[in-house]
C-alpha positions in Angstrom: -7.9 -13.7 -19.3 -7.9 -10.0 -18.6 -9.7 -10.5 -15.3 -7.1 -13.0 -14.2 -4.2 -10.6 -15.0 -6.0 -7.8 -13.1 -6.6 -9.9 -10.0 -3.0 -11.1 -10.0 -1.8 -7.5 -10.3 -4.1 -6.5 -7.4 -2.7 -9.2 -5.3 0.8 -8.1 -6.0 0.0 -4.6 -5.0 -1.7 -5.7 -1.8 1.5 -7.5 -1.0 3.6 -4.5 -1.8 1.5 -2.2 0.3 1.5 -4.6 3.2 5.3 -4.9 3.0 5.6 -1.1 2.9 3.5 -0.9 6.1 5.7 -3.5 7.9 8.9 -1.8 6.8 7.5 1.6 8.2 6.6 0.3 11.7 8.7 1.5 14.6 10.9 -1.0 16.5 8.2 -1.9 18.9 5.5 -2.0 16.2 3.3 0.4 18.0 3.5 3.3 15.5 4.1 3.9 11.9 6.7 6.2 10.5 4.2 8.1 8.3 7.0 9.9 6.3 8.7 6.6 5.5 5.4 5.0 4.6 4.4 7.9 2.4 7.6 7.7 0.4 7.1 3.9 -0.1 3.5 4.4 -1.1 4.4 7.1 -3.6 6.8 4.6 -5.4 4.0 2.0 -5.3 1.5 4.4 -6.8 3.8 5.4 -9.7 4.5 1.6 -10.4 0.7 1.0 -10.3 0.0 3.7 -12.8 2.7 2.3 -15.0 1.0 -1.1 -14.8 -2.4 0.4 -15.7 -4.1 0.7 -12.3 -6.1 3.9 -11.7 -5.9 6.1 -8.6 -9.2 4.9 -7.2 -8.1 1.2 -7.3 -4.7 1.8 -5.7 -6.2 4.1 -3.1 -8.8 1.5 -2.1 -6.0 -1.1 -1.7 -4.1 1.4 0.5 -7.1 2.3 2.5 -7.9 -1.4 3.2 -4.3 -2.2 4.2 -3.7 0.6 6.6 -5.5 0.2 10.0 -7.0 3.6 10.9 -6.2 3.0 14.6 -2.4 2.9 13.8 -2.6 6.2 11.9 -4.4 7.9 14.8 -1.8 6.6 17.3 1.1 7.8 15.2 
C-alpha cells in the first residue's frame, strides 16, 4: 500500500513540475523564464517536503523534467 501511495505522489509531482515548465516558457516556446520557473519549483519543493518527499527525490524529478538544452539556450 505504501508503494502505491508513493508512486501516485511521484506522478503528481512529475505533473506539477511539467506544468511549471510549460507555464515558464516564453511566448514562442523557445526559452524558459528561469526566474519564474525557479519560483514555481520552490513552491513545489516546499509542498513535496510537506508530503514527505526528500530533496534527492524531488531533485531527480526536476532534473528528469527539465531539458538541459533549454536551460543552455535561456
